Residue frames as a rotation matrix with the C-alpha (Angstrom) as fourth column:
MET 1
0.586 0.810 0.000 0.00
0.810 -0.586 0.000 0.00
0.000 0.000 -1.000 0.00
LEU 2
0.031 -0.544 0.839 1.19
0.482 -0.727 -0.489 3.54
0.875 0.420 0.240 -0.75
ASP 3
-0.104 -0.158 -0.982 2.62
0.977 -0.203 -0.071 5.38
-0.188 -0.966 0.175 2.25
THR 4
0.182 0.273 0.945 1.15
0.567 -0.814 0.126 8.89
0.803 0.512 -0.303 2.25
SER 5
0.641 0.007 -0.768 2.49
0.730 -0.313 0.607 10.03
-0.236 -0.950 -0.205 5.62
ARG 6
0.828 -0.313 0.466 4.33
-0.035 -0.857 -0.514 13.34
0.560 0.410 -0.720 5.80
ASP 7
0.798 -0.598 0.076 7.06
-0.022 0.097 0.995 12.00
-0.602 -0.796 0.065 8.07
PRO 8
0.296 -0.769 -0.567 10.63
-0.947 -0.312 -0.071 12.44
-0.122 0.558 -0.821 6.77
VAL 9
0.945 -0.011 -0.327 12.01
-0.102 0.939 -0.328 9.36
0.311 0.343 0.886 5.08
PRO 10
0.580 -0.789 0.202 15.13
-0.286 0.035 0.958 7.97
-0.763 -0.613 -0.205 6.78
ALA 11
0.185 -0.629 -0.755 18.22
-0.982 -0.086 -0.169 7.55
0.041 0.773 -0.633 4.65
PRO 12
0.880 0.085 -0.467 19.06
-0.150 0.983 -0.104 3.98
0.451 0.161 0.878 3.58
ALA 13
0.776 -0.571 0.268 21.74
-0.246 0.118 0.962 2.31
-0.581 -0.813 -0.049 5.69
ASP 14
0.438 -0.630 0.641 23.78
0.730 0.666 0.154 1.00
-0.524 0.401 0.752 2.73
VAL 15
0.692 -0.202 0.693 24.59
0.424 -0.662 -0.618 4.47
0.583 0.722 -0.373 1.30
PRO 16
-0.295 -0.854 -0.429 27.88
0.924 -0.140 -0.356 5.99
0.244 -0.502 0.830 2.49
PRO 17
0.321 0.496 -0.807 27.37
0.764 -0.639 -0.089 9.22
-0.560 -0.588 -0.584 4.47
ASP 18
-0.474 -0.577 -0.665 29.45
0.098 -0.785 0.611 11.33
-0.875 0.225 0.429 2.05
VAL 19
-0.905 0.242 0.351 27.12
0.378 0.072 0.923 10.61
0.198 0.968 -0.157 -0.91
PRO 20
-0.703 0.711 0.012 24.00
-0.660 -0.646 -0.384 12.79
-0.265 -0.278 0.923 -1.07
VAL 21
-0.475 0.595 0.649 20.78
0.194 0.790 -0.582 10.78
-0.858 -0.151 -0.491 -0.95
ASP 22
0.586 0.802 -0.113 19.18
0.112 -0.218 -0.969 12.72
-0.803 0.555 -0.218 -3.80
ALA 23
-0.420 -0.795 -0.437 22.14
-0.469 -0.223 0.855 12.34
-0.777 0.564 -0.279 -6.18
PRO 24
0.498 0.651 -0.573 20.91
-0.824 0.151 -0.546 11.60
-0.269 0.744 0.612 -9.72
GLY 25
-0.059 -0.456 0.888 21.53
-0.099 0.888 0.450 8.05
-0.993 -0.061 -0.097 -10.78
GLU 26
-0.932 -0.315 0.177 21.57
0.103 0.238 0.966 6.43
-0.346 0.919 -0.189 -14.19
GLU 27
-0.370 0.875 0.312 17.75
0.929 0.352 0.117 6.44
-0.007 0.333 -0.943 -14.32
ALA 28
0.248 0.521 -0.817 17.28
0.628 -0.728 -0.274 10.13
-0.737 -0.445 -0.508 -13.50
ARG 29
-0.832 -0.555 0.004 18.26
0.345 -0.512 0.786 11.46
-0.434 0.656 0.618 -16.92
GLY 30
-0.094 0.849 -0.520 15.91
-0.075 -0.527 -0.847 13.81
-0.993 -0.041 0.113 -18.66
CYS 31
0.773 0.568 0.285 14.57
0.260 0.125 -0.957 14.52
-0.579 0.814 -0.051 -22.09
LEU 32
0.667 -0.567 -0.484 17.69
-0.737 -0.597 -0.317 16.28
-0.109 0.568 -0.816 -23.37
TYR 33
-0.369 -0.786 0.496 19.75
-0.640 0.602 0.478 13.18
-0.674 -0.141 -0.725 -22.66
ALA 34
0.086 0.483 0.871 17.27
0.341 0.807 -0.482 11.07
-0.936 0.338 -0.095 -24.62
LEU 35
0.944 0.313 -0.107 17.36
0.031 -0.405 -0.914 13.46
-0.330 0.859 -0.392 -27.58
SER 36
0.309 -0.901 -0.304 21.15
-0.895 -0.384 0.227 13.34
-0.321 0.202 -0.925 -27.66
GLN 37
-0.085 -0.314 0.946 21.16
-0.081 0.948 0.308 9.64
-0.993 -0.051 -0.106 -28.56
PRO 38
-0.731 -0.305 -0.610 22.04
-0.571 -0.215 0.792 9.02
-0.373 0.928 -0.017 -32.24
PRO 39
-0.885 0.421 0.198 19.55
0.465 0.775 0.427 6.17
0.026 0.470 -0.882 -32.91
LEU 40
-0.020 0.918 -0.396 16.64
0.752 -0.247 -0.611 8.28
-0.658 -0.310 -0.686 -31.69
MET 41
-0.050 -0.037 -0.998 17.73
-0.321 -0.946 0.052 11.27
-0.946 0.323 0.036 -33.76
ILE 42
-0.952 -0.253 -0.175 18.13
-0.252 0.315 0.915 9.08
-0.176 0.915 -0.363 -36.87
PHE 43
-0.577 0.808 0.122 14.64
0.807 0.587 -0.067 7.67
-0.126 0.060 -0.990 -36.33
LEU 44
0.189 0.666 -0.722 13.14
0.471 -0.706 -0.529 11.13
-0.862 -0.240 -0.447 -35.82
GLY 45
-0.446 -0.431 -0.785 14.99
-0.469 -0.634 0.615 12.41
-0.762 0.642 0.081 -38.89
VAL 46
-0.982 0.122 0.147 13.61
0.191 0.628 0.754 9.60
0.000 0.768 -0.640 -41.07
ILE 47
-0.179 0.975 -0.130 10.07
0.927 0.123 -0.355 10.22
-0.331 -0.184 -0.926 -39.81
GLY 48
0.082 0.151 -0.985 10.50
0.068 -0.987 -0.146 13.96
-0.994 -0.055 -0.091 -40.43
CYS 49
-0.796 -0.419 -0.436 11.74
-0.405 -0.166 0.899 13.34
-0.449 0.893 -0.038 -43.98
LEU 50
-0.777 0.575 0.257 8.80
0.629 0.688 0.363 11.05
0.032 0.444 -0.896 -44.69
LEU 51
0.147 0.841 -0.521 6.38
0.747 -0.439 -0.499 13.71
-0.648 -0.316 -0.693 -43.44
LEU 52
-0.187 -0.295 -0.937 8.14
-0.289 -0.895 0.340 16.34
-0.939 0.334 0.082 -45.56
VAL 53
-0.985 -0.173 -0.016 8.00
-0.076 0.350 0.934 14.16
-0.156 0.921 -0.358 -48.69
ALA 54
-0.420 0.901 0.104 4.29
0.902 0.428 -0.062 13.47
-0.100 0.067 -0.993 -48.08
ALA 55
0.201 0.490 -0.848 3.57
0.404 -0.830 -0.384 17.18
-0.893 -0.266 -0.365 -47.59
VAL 56
-0.525 -0.461 -0.715 5.47
-0.458 -0.556 0.694 18.18
-0.718 0.692 0.081 -50.74
HIS 57
-0.943 0.225 0.245 3.68
0.332 0.674 0.660 15.44
-0.017 0.704 -0.710 -52.69
ASP 58
-0.076 0.980 -0.182 0.29
0.919 -0.001 -0.394 16.65
-0.386 -0.197 -0.901 -51.46
LEU 59
0.155 0.133 -0.979 1.08
0.099 -0.988 -0.119 20.29
-0.983 -0.078 -0.167 -52.27
PHE 60
-0.266 -0.443 -0.856 2.71
-0.692 -0.530 0.490 19.98
-0.671 0.723 -0.166 -55.68
VAL 61
-0.989 -0.146 -0.035 1.69
-0.131 0.725 0.676 16.65
-0.073 0.673 -0.736 -57.23
LEU 62
-0.508 0.857 0.086 -1.93
0.802 0.506 -0.316 16.24
-0.315 -0.092 -0.945 -56.28
């Protein structure tokens, strides 16, 4: 069950005291990190080119 109490959460015992508890880990990366990945940018570029070709076809050929 979800704990909705407003009591402060104690720090885990296995974390060394010199490391901040709220330090970002590997999972805490944001949208800019995702957009900097080459496979995603290649995929988005291909989709963008397909949309551009379809728009140009609709405007000038049909």
